[in-house]
KOLGU-4560 file (N, C-alpha, C; in nm, 3 decimals, padded with zeros to 5 digits):
<recs>
<n_xx: 00.631 n_yy: 05.845 n_zz: 01.554 ca_xx: 00.518 ca_yy: 05.925 ca_zz: 01.510 c_xx: 00.499 c_yy: 06.036 c_zz: 01.613 mol: A seq: 1 type: UNK>
<n_xx: 00.500 n_yy: 06.161 n_zz: 01.570 ca_xx: 00.477 ca_yy: 06.272 ca_zz: 01.664 c_xx: 00.339 c_yy: 06.260 c_zz: 01.729 mol: A seq: 2 type: UNK>
<n_xx: 00.332 n_yy: 06.301 n_zz: 01.854 ca_xx: 00.210 ca_yy: 06.282 ca_zz: 01.932 c_xx: 00.086 c_yy: 06.345 c_zz: 01.870 mol: A seq: 3 type: UNK>
<n_xx: 00.089 n_yy: 06.471 n_zz: 01.819 ca_xx: -00.033 ca_yy: 06.528 ca_zz: 01.758 c_xx: -00.082 c_yy: 06.447 c_zz: 01.638 mol: A seq: 4 type: UNK>
<n_xx: 00.010 n_yy: 06.396 n_zz: 01.559 ca_xx: -00.030 ca_yy: 06.313 ca_zz: 01.443 c_xx: -00.092 c_yy: 06.183 c_zz: 01.492 mol: A seq: 5 type: UNK>
<n_xx: -00.031 n_yy: 06.125 n_zz: 01.595 ca_xx: -00.084 ca_yy: 06.002 ca_zz: 01.653 c_xx: -00.228 c_yy: 06.023 c_zz: 01.701 mol: A seq: 6 type: UNK>
<n_xx: -00.253 n_yy: 06.134 n_zz: 01.771 ca_xx: -00.388 ca_yy: 06.165 ca_zz: 01.819 c_xx: -00.485 c_yy: 06.181 c_zz: 01.702 mol: A seq: 7 type: UNK>
<n_xx: -00.442 n_yy: 06.250 n_zz: 01.597 ca_xx: -00.530 ca_yy: 06.269 ca_zz: 01.481 c_xx: -00.562 c_yy: 06.135 c_zz: 01.415 mol: A seq: 8 type: UNK>
<n_xx: -00.462 n_yy: 06.048 n_zz: 01.405 ca_xx: -00.484 ca_yy: 05.915 ca_zz: 01.346 c_xx: -00.583 c_yy: 05.837 c_zz: 01.432 mol: A seq: 9 type: UNK>
<n_xx: -00.567 n_yy: 05.842 n_zz: 01.563 ca_xx: -00.657 ca_yy: 05.771 ca_zz: 01.653 c_xx: -00.800 c_yy: 05.823 c_zz: 01.642 mol: A seq: 10 type: UNK>
<n_xx: -00.816 n_yy: 05.953 n_zz: 01.628 ca_xx: -00.950 ca_yy: 06.012 ca_zz: 01.613 c_xx: -01.014 c_yy: 05.964 c_zz: 01.484 mol: A seq: 11 type: UNK>
<n_xx: -00.940 n_yy: 05.965 n_zz: 01.375 ca_xx: -00.994 ca_yy: 05.921 ca_zz: 01.245 c_xx: -01.030 c_yy: 05.773 c_zz: 01.251 mol: A seq: 12 type: UNK>
<n_xx: -00.943 n_yy: 05.690 n_zz: 01.310 ca_xx: -00.972 ca_yy: 05.547 ca_zz: 01.320 c_xx: -01.094 c_yy: 05.520 c_zz: 01.408 mol: A seq: 13 type: UNK>
<n_xx: -01.108 n_yy: 05.597 n_zz: 01.515 ca_xx: -01.224 ca_yy: 05.581 ca_zz: 01.603 c_xx: -01.352 c_yy: 05.621 c_zz: 01.531 mol: A seq: 14 type: UNK>
<n_xx: -01.349 n_yy: 05.729 n_zz: 01.455 ca_xx: -01.467 ca_yy: 05.770 ca_zz: 01.378 c_xx: -01.502 c_yy: 05.666 c_zz: 01.272 mol: A seq: 15 type: UNK>
<n_xx: -01.400 n_yy: 05.608 n_zz: 01.210 ca_xx: -01.422 ca_yy: 05.503 ca_zz: 01.112 c_xx: -01.486 c_yy: 05.380 c_zz: 01.177 mol: A seq: 16 type: UNK>
<n_xx: -01.438 n_yy: 05.346 n_zz: 01.293 ca_xx: -01.494 ca_yy: 05.233 ca_zz: 01.368 c_xx: -01.641 c_yy: 05.260 c_zz: 01.403 mol: A seq: 17 type: UNK>
<n_xx: -01.670 n_yy: 05.382 n_zz: 01.445 ca_xx: -01.808 ca_yy: 05.418 ca_zz: 01.479 c_xx: -01.899 c_yy: 05.412 c_zz: 01.356 mol: A seq: 18 type: UNK>
<n_xx: -01.849 n_yy: 05.453 n_zz: 01.240 ca_xx: -01.926 ca_yy: 05.445 ca_zz: 01.117 c_xx: -01.962 c_yy: 05.300 c_zz: 01.087 mol: A seq: 19 type: UNK>
<n_xx: -01.865 n_yy: 05.211 n_zz: 01.098 ca_xx: -01.892 ca_yy: 05.069 ca_zz: 01.073 c_xx: -01.995 c_yy: 05.012 c_zz: 01.169 mol: A seq: 20 type: UNK>
<n_xx: -01.982 n_yy: 05.050 n_zz: 01.296 ca_xx: -02.078 ca_yy: 05.001 ca_zz: 01.395 c_xx: -02.217 c_yy: 05.058 c_zz: 01.371 mol: A seq: 21 type: UNK>
<n_xx: -02.225 n_yy: 05.180 n_zz: 01.324 ca_xx: -02.355 ca_yy: 05.241 ca_zz: 01.292 c_xx: -02.421 c_yy: 05.168 c_zz: 01.175 mol: A seq: 22 type: UNK>
<n_xx: -02.342 n_yy: 05.135 n_zz: 01.073 ca_xx: -02.397 ca_yy: 05.061 ca_zz: 00.959 c_xx: -02.440 c_yy: 04.921 c_zz: 01.001 mol: A seq: 23 type: UNK>
<n_xx: -02.363 n_yy: 04.858 n_zz: 01.089 ca_xx: -02.402 ca_yy: 04.727 ca_zz: 01.142 c_xx: -02.537 c_yy: 04.737 c_zz: 01.213 mol: A seq: 24 type: UNK>
<n_xx: -02.554 n_yy: 04.841 n_zz: 01.296 ca_xx: -02.681 ca_yy: 04.860 ca_zz: 01.366 c_xx: -02.796 c_yy: 04.881 c_zz: 01.268 mol: A seq: 25 type: UNK>
<n_xx: -02.772 n_yy: 04.953 n_zz: 01.158 ca_xx: -02.876 ca_yy: 04.972 ca_zz: 01.056 c_xx: -02.917 c_yy: 04.838 c_zz: 00.996 mol: A seq: 26 type: UNK>
<n_xx: -02.819 n_yy: 04.754 n_zz: 00.966 ca_xx: -02.850 ca_yy: 04.621 ca_zz: 00.912 c_xx: -02.924 c_yy: 04.536 c_zz: 01.015 mol: A seq: 27 type: UNK>
<n_xx: -02.881 n_yy: 04.544 n_zz: 01.139 ca_xx: -02.946 ca_yy: 04.467 ca_zz: 01.246 c_xx: -03.090 c_yy: 04.515 c_zz: 01.266 mol: A seq: 28 type: UNK>
<n_xx: -03.111 n_yy: 04.645 n_zz: 01.261 ca_xx: -03.246 ca_yy: 04.701 ca_zz: 01.274 c_xx: -03.334 c_yy: 04.651 c_zz: 01.159 mol: A seq: 29 type: UNK>
<n_xx: -03.278 n_yy: 04.646 n_zz: 01.038 ca_xx: -03.352 ca_yy: 04.594 ca_zz: 00.922 c_xx: -03.385 c_yy: 04.446 c_zz: 00.942 mol: A seq: 30 type: UNK>
<n_xx: -03.288 n_yy: 04.370 n_zz: 00.990 ca_xx: -03.311 ca_yy: 04.228 ca_zz: 01.017 c_xx: -03.425 c_yy: 04.211 c_zz: 01.117 mol: A seq: 31 type: UNK>
<n_xx: -03.423 n_yy: 04.287 n_zz: 01.223 ca_xx: -03.525 ca_yy: 04.280 ca_zz: 01.327 c_xx: -03.663 c_yy: 04.315 c_zz: 01.272 mol: A seq: 32 type: UNK>
<n_xx: -03.671 n_yy: 04.421 n_zz: 01.193 ca_xx: -03.800 ca_yy: 04.471 ca_zz: 01.143 c_xx: -03.856 c_yy: 04.387 c_zz: 01.028 mol: A seq: 33 type: UNK>
<n_xx: -03.771 n_yy: 04.335 n_zz: 00.942 ca_xx: -03.819 ca_yy: 04.270 ca_zz: 00.820 c_xx: -03.796 c_yy: 04.119 c_zz: 00.813 mol: A seq: 34 type: UNK>
<n_xx: -03.711 n_yy: 04.068 n_zz: 00.898 ca_xx: -03.680 ca_yy: 03.924 ca_zz: 00.897 c_xx: -03.671 c_yy: 03.877 c_zz: 01.041 mol: A seq: 35 type: UNK>
<n_xx: -03.779 n_yy: 03.895 n_zz: 01.114 ca_xx: -03.777 ca_yy: 03.870 ca_zz: 01.258 c_xx: -03.744 c_yy: 03.725 c_zz: 01.294 mol: A seq: 36 type: UNK>
<n_xx: -03.782 n_yy: 03.631 n_zz: 01.208 ca_xx: -03.751 ca_yy: 03.490 ca_zz: 01.236 c_xx: -03.599 c_yy: 03.467 c_zz: 01.239 mol: A seq: 37 type: UNK>
<n_xx: -03.529 n_yy: 03.527 n_zz: 01.144 ca_xx: -03.383 ca_yy: 03.514 ca_zz: 01.143 c_xx: -03.320 c_yy: 03.585 c_zz: 01.262 mol: A seq: 38 type: UNK>
<n_xx: -03.379 n_yy: 03.698 n_zz: 01.303 ca_xx: -03.329 ca_yy: 03.771 ca_zz: 01.420 c_xx: -03.344 c_yy: 03.684 c_zz: 01.546 mol: A seq: 39 type: UNK>
<n_xx: -03.459 n_yy: 03.616 n_zz: 01.558 ca_xx: -03.480 ca_yy: 03.526 ca_zz: 01.671 c_xx: -03.382 c_yy: 03.408 c_zz: 01.667 mol: A seq: 40 type: UNK>
<n_xx: -03.363 n_yy: 03.351 n_zz: 01.548 ca_xx: -03.270 ca_yy: 03.239 ca_zz: 01.533 c_xx: -03.127 c_yy: 03.280 c_zz: 01.567 mol: A seq: 41 type: UNK>
<n_xx: -03.095 n_yy: 03.407 n_zz: 01.545 ca_xx: -02.960 ca_yy: 03.457 ca_zz: 01.575 c_xx: -02.940 c_yy: 03.482 c_zz: 01.724 mol: A seq: 42 type: UNK>
<n_xx: -03.046 n_yy: 03.462 n_zz: 01.803 ca_xx: -03.033 ca_yy: 03.480 ca_zz: 01.948 c_xx: -03.074 c_yy: 03.617 c_zz: 01.999 mol: A seq: 43 type: UNK>
<n_xx: -03.150 n_yy: 03.692 n_zz: 01.920 ca_xx: -03.196 ca_yy: 03.827 ca_zz: 01.955 c_xx: -03.079 c_yy: 03.922 c_zz: 01.980 mol: A seq: 44 type: UNK>
<n_xx: -02.991 n_yy: 03.936 n_zz: 01.882 ca_xx: -02.876 ca_yy: 04.024 ca_zz: 01.902 c_xx: -02.917 c_yy: 04.170 c_zz: 01.917 mol: A seq: 45 type: UNK>
<n_xx: -02.838 n_yy: 04.243 n_zz: 01.994 ca_xx: -02.856 ca_yy: 04.388 ca_zz: 02.007 c_xx: -02.744 c_yy: 04.455 c_zz: 01.930 mol: A seq: 46 type: UNK>
<n_xx: -02.765 n_yy: 04.582 n_zz: 01.897 ca_xx: -02.663 ca_yy: 04.654 ca_zz: 01.824 c_xx: -02.560 c_yy: 04.717 c_zz: 01.917 mol: A seq: 47 type: UNK>
<n_xx: -02.467 n_yy: 04.787 n_zz: 01.857 ca_xx: -02.368 ca_yy: 04.860 ca_zz: 01.935 c_xx: -02.432 c_yy: 04.983 c_zz: 02.000 mol: A seq: 48 type: UNK>
<n_xx: -02.525 n_yy: 05.047 n_zz: 01.925 ca_xx: -02.592 ca_yy: 05.167 ca_zz: 01.973 c_xx: -02.743 c_yy: 05.153 c_zz: 01.977 mol: A seq: 49 type: UNK>
<n_xx: -02.795 n_yy: 05.037 n_zz: 01.942 ca_xx: -02.940 ca_yy: 05.016 ca_zz: 01.930 c_xx: -02.978 c_yy: 04.886 c_zz: 01.999 mol: A seq: 50 type: UNK>
<n_xx: -03.092 n_yy: 04.890 n_zz: 02.068 ca_xx: -03.146 ca_yy: 04.771 ca_zz: 02.131 c_xx: -03.297 c_yy: 04.772 c_zz: 02.113 mol: A seq: 51 type: UNK>
<n_xx: -03.354 n_yy: 04.663 n_zz: 02.059 ca_xx: -03.499 ca_yy: 04.660 ca_zz: 02.040 c_xx: -03.570 c_yy: 04.657 c_zz: 02.175 mol: A seq: 52 type: UNK>
<n_xx: -03.694 n_yy: 04.706 n_zz: 02.175 ca_xx: -03.771 ca_yy: 04.708 ca_zz: 02.300 c_xx: -03.790 c_yy: 04.567 c_zz: 02.355 mol: A seq: 53 type: UNK>
<n_xx: -03.836 n_yy: 04.476 n_zz: 02.269 ca_xx: -03.844 ca_yy: 04.338 ca_zz: 02.313 c_xx: -03.709 c_yy: 04.277 c_zz: 02.282 mol: A seq: 54 type: UNK>
<n_xx: -03.667 n_yy: 04.193 n_zz: 02.364 ca_xx: -03.534 ca_yy: 04.139 ca_zz: 02.339 c_xx: -03.489 c_yy: 04.049 c_zz: 02.449 mol: A seq: 55 type: UNK>
<n_xx: -03.368 n_yy: 04.065 n_zz: 02.484 ca_xx: -03.303 ca_yy: 03.976 ca_zz: 02.576 c_xx: -03.219 c_yy: 04.057 c_zz: 02.674 mol: A seq: 56 type: UNK>
<n_xx: -03.147 n_yy: 03.989 n_zz: 02.757 ca_xx: -03.059 ca_yy: 04.062 ca_zz: 02.849 c_xx: -02.943 c_yy: 04.121 c_zz: 02.771 mol: A seq: 57 type: UNK>
<n_xx: -02.879 n_yy: 04.219 n_zz: 02.830 ca_xx: -02.766 ca_yy: 04.284 ca_zz: 02.764 c_xx: -02.657 c_yy: 04.182 c_zz: 02.732 mol: A seq: 58 type: UNK>
<n_xx: -02.626 n_yy: 04.094 n_zz: 02.826 ca_xx: -02.519 ca_yy: 03.996 ca_zz: 02.806 c_xx: -02.552 c_yy: 03.899 c_zz: 02.692 mol: A seq: 59 type: UNK>
<n_xx: -02.673 n_yy: 03.845 n_zz: 02.691 ca_xx: -02.712 ca_yy: 03.752 ca_zz: 02.585 c_xx: -02.716 c_yy: 03.822 c_zz: 02.449 mol: A seq: 60 type: UNK>
<n_xx: -02.769 n_yy: 03.945 n_zz: 02.447 ca_xx: -02.776 ca_yy: 04.021 ca_zz: 02.322 c_xx: -02.639 c_yy: 04.056 c_zz: 02.268 mol: A seq: 61 type: UNK>
<n_xx: -02.547 n_yy: 04.086 n_zz: 02.358 ca_xx: -02.410 ca_yy: 04.118 ca_zz: 02.317 c_xx: -02.340 c_yy: 03.994 c_zz: 02.262 mol: A seq: 62 type: UNK>
<n_xx: -02.359 n_yy: 03.881 n_zz: 02.327 ca_xx: -02.300 ca_yy: 03.756 ca_zz: 02.278 c_xx: -02.357 c_yy: 03.719 c_zz: 02.141 mol: A seq: 63 type: UNK>
<n_xx: -02.488 n_yy: 03.734 n_zz: 02.125 ca_xx: -02.551 ca_yy: 03.704 ca_zz: 01.996 c_xx: -02.500 c_yy: 03.800 c_zz: 01.889 mol: A seq: 64 type: UNK>
<n_xx: -02.480 n_yy: 03.928 n_zz: 01.926 ca_xx: -02.427 ca_yy: 04.026 ca_zz: 01.831 c_xx: -02.288 c_yy: 03.985 c_zz: 01.784 mol: A seq: 65 type: UNK>
<n_xx: -02.206 n_yy: 03.942 n_zz: 01.876 ca_xx: -02.069 ca_yy: 03.903 ca_zz: 01.842 c_xx: -02.068 c_yy: 03.787 c_zz: 01.742 mol: A seq: 66 type: UNK>
<n_xx: -02.149 n_yy: 03.687 n_zz: 01.768 ca_xx: -02.158 ca_yy: 03.573 ca_zz: 01.677 c_xx: -02.208 c_yy: 03.618 c_zz: 01.540 mol: A seq: 67 type: UNK>
<n_xx: -02.313 n_yy: 03.701 n_zz: 01.539 ca_xx: -02.370 ca_yy: 03.749 ca_zz: 01.413 c_xx: -02.271 c_yy: 03.837 c_zz: 01.339 mol: A seq: 68 type: UNK>
<n_xx: -02.203 n_yy: 03.926 n_zz: 01.412 ca_xx: -02.106 ca_yy: 04.017 ca_zz: 01.351 c_xx: -01.998 c_yy: 03.938 c_zz: 01.275 mol: A seq: 69 type: UNK>
<n_xx: -01.939 n_yy: 03.839 n_zz: 01.341 ca_xx: -01.833 ca_yy: 03.762 ca_zz: 01.277 c_xx: -01.887 c_yy: 03.674 c_zz: 01.165 mol: A seq: 70 type: UNK>
<n_xx: -02.012 n_yy: 03.633 n_zz: 01.175 ca_xx: -02.075 ca_yy: 03.559 ca_zz: 01.067 c_xx: -02.087 c_yy: 03.648 c_zz: 00.943 mol: A seq: 71 type: UNK>
<n_xx: -02.129 n_yy: 03.773 n_zz: 00.964 ca_xx: -02.142 ca_yy: 03.868 ca_zz: 00.853 c_xx: -02.007 c_yy: 03.908 c_zz: 00.796 mol: A seq: 72 type: UNK>
<n_xx: -01.903 n_yy: 03.902 n_zz: 00.874 ca_xx: -01.770 ca_yy: 03.933 ca_zz: 00.823 c_xx: -01.723 c_yy: 03.826 c_zz: 00.725 mol: A seq: 73 type: UNK>
<n_xx: -01.769 n_yy: 03.702 n_zz: 00.746 ca_xx: -01.726 ca_yy: 03.590 ca_zz: 00.663 c_xx: -01.816 c_yy: 03.565 c_zz: 00.542 mol: A seq: 74 type: UNK>
<n_xx: -01.945 n_yy: 03.591 n_zz: 00.557 ca_xx: -02.037 ca_yy: 03.560 ca_zz: 00.446 c_xx: -02.154 c_yy: 03.657 c_zz: 00.446 mol: A seq: 75 type: UNK>
<n_xx: -02.215 n_yy: 03.668 n_zz: 00.331 ca_xx: -02.331 ca_yy: 03.756 ca_zz: 00.314 c_xx: -02.457 c_yy: 03.679 c_zz: 00.350 mol: A seq: 76 type: UNK>
<n_xx: -02.539 n_yy: 03.733 n_zz: 00.441 ca_xx: -02.662 ca_yy: 03.663 ca_zz: 00.478 c_xx: -02.758 c_yy: 03.651 c_zz: 00.360 mol: A seq: 77 type: UNK>
<n_xx: -02.833 n_yy: 03.542 n_zz: 00.357 ca_xx: -02.925 ca_yy: 03.515 ca_zz: 00.246 c_xx: -03.037 c_yy: 03.618 c_zz: 00.237 mol: A seq: 78 type: UNK>
<n_xx: -03.077 n_yy: 03.677 n_zz: 00.350 ca_xx: -03.190 ca_yy: 03.769 ca_zz: 00.352 c_xx: -03.156 c_yy: 03.908 c_zz: 00.300 mol: A seq: 79 type: UNK>
<n_xx: -03.029 n_yy: 03.940 n_zz: 00.285 ca_xx: -02.991 ca_yy: 04.078 ca_zz: 00.254 c_xx: -03.029 c_yy: 04.113 c_zz: 00.110 mol: A seq: 80 type: UNK>
<n_xx: -03.099 n_yy: 04.224 n_zz: 00.096 ca_xx: -03.141 ca_yy: 04.270 ca_zz: -00.035 c_xx: -03.025 c_yy: 04.343 c_zz: -00.103 mol: A seq: 81 type: UNK>
<n_xx: -03.024 n_yy: 04.343 n_zz: -00.237 ca_xx: -02.913 ca_yy: 04.408 ca_zz: -00.309 c_xx: -02.890 c_yy: 04.553 c_zz: -00.269 mol: A seq: 82 type: UNK>
<n_xx: -02.997 n_yy: 04.626 n_zz: -00.239 ca_xx: -02.980 ca_yy: 04.767 ca_zz: -00.203 c_xx: -02.916 c_yy: 04.786 c_zz: -00.066 mol: A seq: 83 type: UNK>
<n_xx: -02.908 n_yy: 04.681 n_zz: 00.014 ca_xx: -02.844 ca_yy: 04.690 ca_zz: 00.146 c_xx: -02.702 c_yy: 04.635 c_zz: 00.146 mol: A seq: 84 type: UNK>
<n_xx: -02.661 n_yy: 04.575 n_zz: 00.036 ca_xx: -02.530 ca_yy: 04.513 ca_zz: 00.030 c_xx: -02.417 c_yy: 04.612 c_zz: 00.057 mol: A seq: 85 type: UNK>
<n_xx: -02.433 n_yy: 04.737 n_zz: 00.012 ca_xx: -02.328 ca_yy: 04.837 ca_zz: 00.034 c_xx: -02.304 c_yy: 04.861 c_zz: 00.183 mol: A seq: 86 type: UNK>
<n_xx: -02.409 n_yy: 04.853 n_zz: 00.264 ca_xx: -02.392 ca_yy: 04.871 ca_zz: 00.409 c_xx: -02.303 c_yy: 04.761 c_zz: 00.468 mol: A seq: 87 type: UNK>
<n_xx: -02.325 n_yy: 04.638 n_zz: 00.422 ca_xx: -02.244 ca_yy: 04.528 ca_zz: 00.470 c_xx: -02.098 c_yy: 04.547 c_zz: 00.431 mol: A seq: 88 type: UNK>
<n_xx: -02.074 n_yy: 04.595 n_zz: 00.310 ca_xx: -01.937 ca_yy: 04.618 ca_zz: 00.266 c_xx: -01.873 c_yy: 04.733 c_zz: 00.344 mol: A seq: 89 type: UNK>
<n_xx: -01.951 n_yy: 04.834 n_zz: 00.381 ca_xx: -01.897 ca_yy: 04.941 ca_zz: 00.464 c_xx: -01.857 c_yy: 04.886 c_zz: 00.600 mol: A seq: 90 type: UNK>
<n_xx: -01.942 n_yy: 04.802 n_zz: 00.658 ca_xx: -01.909 ca_yy: 04.740 ca_zz: 00.787 c_xx: -01.778 c_yy: 04.663 c_zz: 00.775 mol: A seq: 91 type: UNK>
<n_xx: -01.768 n_yy: 04.580 n_zz: 00.675 ca_xx: -01.647 ca_yy: 04.499 ca_zz: 00.656 c_xx: -01.524 c_yy: 04.587 c_zz: 00.635 mol: A seq: 92 type: UNK>
<n_xx: -01.535 n_yy: 04.683 n_zz: 00.546 ca_xx: -01.421 ca_yy: 04.768 ca_zz: 00.512 c_xx: -01.376 c_yy: 04.852 c_zz: 00.632 mol: A seq: 93 type: UNK>
<n_xx: -01.470 n_yy: 04.913 n_zz: 00.703 ca_xx: -01.432 ca_yy: 04.997 ca_zz: 00.816 c_xx: -01.370 c_yy: 04.915 c_zz: 00.928 mol: A seq: 94 type: UNK>
<n_xx: -01.418 n_yy: 04.794 n_zz: 00.949 ca_xx: -01.360 ca_yy: 04.710 ca_zz: 01.054 c_xx: -01.217 c_yy: 04.668 c_zz: 01.019 mol: A seq: 95 type: UNK>
<n_xx: -01.195 n_yy: 04.633 n_zz: 00.894 ca_xx: -01.060 ca_yy: 04.592 ca_zz: 00.853 c_xx: -00.964 c_yy: 04.710 c_zz: 00.861 mol: A seq: 96 type: UNK>
<n_xx: -01.002 n_yy: 04.824 n_zz: 00.804 ca_xx: -00.914 ca_yy: 04.941 ca_zz: 00.803 c_xx: -00.885 c_yy: 04.989 c_zz: 00.945 mol: A seq: 97 type: UNK>
<n_xx: -00.989 n_yy: 05.002 n_zz: 01.027 ca_xx: -00.966 ca_yy: 05.053 ca_zz: 01.163 c_xx: -00.884 c_yy: 04.954 c_zz: 01.245 mol: A seq: 98 type: UNK>
<n_xx: -00.908 n_yy: 04.825 n_zz: 01.229 ca_xx: -00.830 ca_yy: 04.725 ca_zz: 01.303 c_xx: -00.683 c_yy: 04.730 c_zz: 01.263 mol: A seq: 99 type: UNK>
<n_xx: -00.658 n_yy: 04.733 n_zz: 01.134 ca_xx: -00.519 ca_yy: 04.742 ca_zz: 01.088 c_xx: -00.454 c_yy: 04.873 c_zz: 01.133 mol: A seq: 100 type: UNK>
<n_xx: -00.531 n_yy: 04.980 n_zz: 01.130 ca_xx: -00.478 ca_yy: 05.109 ca_zz: 01.173 c_xx: -00.442 c_yy: 05.111 c_zz: 01.320 mol: A seq: 101 type: UNK>
<n_xx: -00.529 n_yy: 05.057 n_zz: 01.404 ca_xx: -00.500 ca_yy: 05.053 ca_zz: 01.548 c_xx: -00.378 c_yy: 04.965 c_zz: 01.577 mol: A seq: 102 type: UNK>
<n_xx: -00.369 n_yy: 04.852 n_zz: 01.509 ca_xx: -00.254 ca_yy: 04.763 ca_zz: 01.529 c_xx: -00.125 c_yy: 04.833 c_zz: 01.484 mol: A seq: 103 type: UNK>
<n_xx: -00.128 n_yy: 04.894 n_zz: 01.367 ca_xx: -00.010 ca_yy: 04.965 ca_zz: 01.315 c_xx: 00.031 c_yy: 05.078 c_zz: 01.408 mol: A seq: 104 type: UNK>
<n_xx: -00.066 n_yy: 05.156 n_zz: 01.453 ca_xx: -00.035 ca_yy: 05.267 ca_zz: 01.545 c_xx: 00.022 c_yy: 05.214 c_zz: 01.677 mol: A seq: 105 type: UNK>
<n_xx: -00.032 n_yy: 05.104 n_zz: 01.725 ca_xx: 00.020 ca_yy: 05.044 ca_zz: 01.849 c_xx: 00.163 c_yy: 04.996 c_zz: 01.834 mol: A seq: 106 type: UNK>
<n_xx: 00.192 n_yy: 04.935 n_zz: 01.719 ca_xx: 00.329 ca_yy: 04.890 ca_zz: 01.693 c_xx: 00.424 c_yy: 05.009 c_zz: 01.685 mol: A seq: 107 type: UNK>
<n_xx: 00.383 n_yy: 05.111 n_zz: 01.613 ca_xx: 00.468 ca_yy: 05.229 ca_zz: 01.598 c_xx: 00.490 c_yy: 05.298 c_zz: 01.733 mol: A seq: 108 type: UNK>
<n_xx: 00.386 n_yy: 05.304 n_zz: 01.813 ca_xx: 00.397 ca_yy: 05.367 ca_zz: 01.946 c_xx: 00.488 c_yy: 05.286 c_zz: 02.037 mol: A seq: 109 type: UNK>
<n_xx: 00.480 n_yy: 05.154 n_zz: 02.028 ca_xx: 00.563 ca_yy: 05.069 ca_zz: 02.114 c_xx: 00.711 c_yy: 05.075 c_zz: 02.075 mol: A seq: 110 type: UNK>
<n_xx: 00.737 n_yy: 05.112 n_zz: 01.949 ca_xx: 00.875 ca_yy: 05.122 ca_zz: 01.904 c_xx: 00.931 c_yy: 05.263 c_zz: 01.922 mol: A seq: 111 type: UNK>
<n_xx: 00.850 n_yy: 05.350 n_zz: 01.982 ca_xx: 00.896 ca_yy: 05.485 ca_zz: 02.012 c_xx: 00.899 c_yy: 05.578 c_zz: 01.893 mol: A seq: 112 type: UNK>
<n_xx: 00.827 n_yy: 05.551 n_zz: 01.792 ca_xx: 00.830 ca_yy: 05.647 ca_zz: 01.682 c_xx: 00.763 c_yy: 05.593 c_zz: 01.566 mol: A seq: 113 type: UNK>
</recs>
């Protein structure tokens, strides 16, 4: 893969990854604001770009986010309203596409082309 194309692919994949993380933060913000009991039960997770004023330490919030993130990748939370379901699918889709893209680009780069 020529280097300029590789850079363009990496930029697109990074932007896609950021979009997914932004949508995750939107869902997490909604969880915090409208379903605070579930947010507390989840360990007070923080977002990738958002952290509630009341909360926990960065390390605990990050660990709780990781557990919650992978939980949402496997199943749809009971509290999610139908109008928010598209955000969850964007999170899932962008994570899968960007992960596969980064792996594919890494393999191609390691093989010299």
